C-alpha positions in Angstrom: 45.4 -9.6 -26.1 45.6 -7.9 -29.5 42.2 -9.3 -30.4 40.7 -7.8 -27.3 42.2 -4.4 -28.1 40.8 -4.4 -31.7 37.3 -4.9 -30.3 37.4 -1.8 -28.1 36.0 0.7 -30.7 33.3 -1.7 -31.8 32.3 -2.3 -28.1 32.4 1.4 -27.3 30.1 2.1 -30.3 27.7 -0.6 -29.2 27.6 0.7 -25.6 26.9 4.2 -27.0 24.0 2.9 -29.1 22.5 1.0 -26.2 22.9 3.9 -23.8 21.3 6.4 -26.2 18.4 4.0 -27.0 17.6 3.3 -23.4 17.9 7.0 -22.5 15.5 8.0 -25.2 13.0 5.3 -24.1 13.0 6.5 -20.5 12.9 10.2 -21.5 9.9 9.6 -23.7 8.1 7.7 -21.0 8.9 10.1 -18.3 8.0 13.3 -20.3 4.9 11.5 -21.5 3.8 11.0 -17.9 4.7 14.6 -17.0 2.6 15.8 -20.0 -0.3 13.7 -18.9 0.0 15.3 -15.4 0.0 18.7 -17.0 -2.7 18.3 -19.6 -5.0 15.4 -18.6 -5.4 15.4 -14.8 -9.0 14.1 -15.0 -7.8 11.0 -16.8 -5.1 10.4 -14.2 -7.6 11.0 -11.4 -9.9 8.3 -12.7 -10.2 5.6 -10.0 -9.7 2.1 -11.2 -10.3 0.5 -7.9 -10.6 2.1 -4.5 -7.1 3.5 -3.7 -5.8 3.0 -7.2 -6.0 5.6 -9.9 -4.5 5.8 -13.4 -1.9 8.3 -12.1 -0.7 6.0 -9.3 -0.7 3.0 -11.7 1.2 4.7 -14.4 3.7 6.3 -12.0 4.4 2.9 -10.5 4.8 1.3 -13.9 7.2 4.1 -14.9 9.4 3.1 -11.9 9.2 -0.6 -12.7 10.1 0.1 -16.4 13.1 2.1 -15.2 14.2 -0.9 -13.1 13.7 -3.2 -16.1 15.7 -1.0 -18.4 18.5 -0.8 -15.8 18.5 -4.6 -15.4 18.6 -5.0 -19.2 21.6 -2.6 -19.5 23.5 -4.3 -16.6 22.9 -7.8 -18.1 23.9 -6.6 -21.5 27.1 -4.9 -20.1 28.0 -8.0 -18.1 27.7 -10.2 -21.2 29.6 -7.9 -23.4 32.2 -6.4 -21.0 32.9 -9.7 -19.3 36.3 -9.8 -17.8 38.0 -13.1 -18.7 40.4 -13.7 -15.8 41.8 -16.8 -17.6 43.0 -14.6 -20.5 45.1 -12.5 -18.1 47.2 -15.4 -16.9 
């Protein structure tokens, strides 16, 4: 039990680093997309195939990347914050 308690500050620091890193990634991507919308509408309106423009593709990719970053954080948290029920007994 004492070993688990001694790891809490280290684990909290690691969680903070991961959270800040992932937040910065998604903010850069999101604001980059918003800036494209604001300053380069002709590029985003370029049709790749009928019914699919760069704007739709990049918007969908932004959503998928958000899901992937969420999945990454959840898998990291489950690995590092795993509750060992055998240790409690």
